[in-house]
Phi, psi and omega in degrees: 000126182263126169282083183239354179283138182302312179290327178293316179288327173297313183295318182293323174299308177301322175300315182301308185296323181282312190274314192293322172301318176302312183285342171293313173301323179293316180287329177304311190284329175300309183294321183290322190280340177264340184246351179302341175306328181297322176292317179280001194304304186298314179294318182292322181280338173292316183291324183260344187076015182300132176277163178302312180304318181291321181297317183289327176291322179286320176300325182278327191294340168319319186278342176283320173300320179299317190281328182293327188247008181297306179301305180305319179305311181289333171296312175299317174303321183285339180269324182274317186130141180293325185297306180298312193290314177296328175295310177311307186300323181287317175304309183286327177292325173303317179293322175296314184294328176293329177288354174298336179296345177269001192279063189275343184234161181299320182298307181302317175306307185295317179296318182292322183290326178293318179289335176293313177304313178304312182287332179271351183303136183087357180292302188293308176296332177299319176290317175310310178300313184307313179299336180284342179279349189232341188226126182303160186296328188285351174245003192285332173302320180291303184292332173296322176299319173305310180298326176290342173312332182296331178294304178292324179299332175305326180270322182295314176273318186292323185304298167300326173303309184292311177303318185292319183292322173301326189274357172279359179297129179095349176261168183293333175299337179277358179045040175080004176278154164291163182296318180294330178288319177299314177310303183298323178298307181298302179304322180294318182294325178298318182300316184292323174296318171296328177293324177295318183288322180302326176301324182266346188258327189271157173242148186291312181212168188302325182292348175265000186264114175288346178276001173250149172280163179306323177298318186292319180302306186291320179301317183287319174295325177300306186298314182294320175297314181296322174294319177300322185289326181285334178283321174300324183291324189252344184252191180296148182246117174097168184297306186292321181300326186286318184295339179243018178281128187289337176288318179297325176291320168310306182298327176303314181298316179302309184295321168313314176294325177302306186293328177297315179295318184297298183294329174300325174276304197285331179296331191243005182296314178302310182289331177291316181291325171300318180288320172308312187268356184060040179233149173291152179292121185197209185293310183307309174298319176306312179295316178295326180301338185280348189288313179302315171303322175303311177300322176297314178306307179302320180293318189282341175278324188271320189293321176291333176291319178299313183298323176295323188288322184261355173073039182213106181272311195295311183288324173300315182298317184296311183302311184300310184295324173298324179297323178298325182288314176299314181303319185283335176290315183287330176301336175271320186288330182257029183298340172278351180239094189303320184296315181292321180296321179287323172305313183294325170296333180282327173294315179298315182290325176293321182287324183294312185282329185282340179283339187292318174292328173302305182304313187287355174284335179287305172297330184282337177271348182258321180262142184217163176065209180291340176295323180297314179302315185276319186296311181299319183287331173294317179304310180291325182292308176297313183298321182292349176294340170304334179285334166288316183289321189302309174299324180285324178284327177293318177296316176309308186294318179300315182282327185284320181259000174057041188204126179293337176292335185303309184303321180291316181295330182286316175310314185294322172299321176294321179297319177301314184298320182294322182296319180294322176295325172300315184306321184268011176306319183291328174290336176272359175077027180256343182220054183304309188279326181045060182232000000 
């Protein structure tokens, strides 16, 4: 589909400028509030006596709560409207994240992490679904890539922010709190404030946007309705059909491997870099930890454009994802050469993030109507269990083989499996046109 209509082009341009900055900010805070536990790991464990196994379990149980409520949350978003539901998600997860300041025991830590998953459930697939209400398929990889800027920005901005808040412990600015308590409180409340803002800022669909002219509303709505009718005609029909569709389940497994790589990197990134540098996690490690996400942000900007230019999403996705596997493996192999290891982590982070906007064009191009709401949520729900598995299998591999490298090599193997599955998407009938 060529975007050559004046009103359509104008509508897409306005929607990009209005919607994308907000969803980037929302995702930044979502990613920060789920992964900032990595920055607090050392001080949090010292103050609470939490074991490595309990930390790994608590860090991962977020995704159990997330998975259980993902599909119902996305169906409610489809029926109630994205504006109200995304705002509700942000406000409640921010309050729960702030409550992590009270996690003085193992039980409290695990319960709050689980509740954080419950309250955030549906955010990511909700935004992916929301983007299908606004942007045609042929530019969706690019705008999804913009949305995904939130993840590296969580480390680019959040790394120094989290490290700085941790460093305030013992000063009058900490108000008598431990550094990790202050970090959870400030970053959690930020999410709630932005959630209130989103309630008044976002619009559900083009027809609701007063910042579009009537002609722009109609042009964009017509294109999106035609796409949705085509997907409903050829894909699964209805909520339950999508949940039991073999192609959707295949896509779930791929996304599962993507999440294992991502959280296998980011839950341990501050401590891995601290070990490489021989430094305690603080402001310096926070700044260095921002370098791999910066590289990821550059990759997620340019690689979707490359795929648009050459008209090939699938093969570009395979190559990009394989680079992620190579990067995470080399970061373990070169652990005695900090510069090489950090460069390798940059490659791993870039491969992990840049494959995602390409990947999401496959389910969003296959699923339409209520099937899109349930199918996209199911993919993210099952896939995000990788966030529970990743820290636990990394710790298991390290303890089983008595080597920190073993966990990294295992992540690389799982990533290669995911890349092979992406390569065979056309054989599954999900990417027949590959444009």
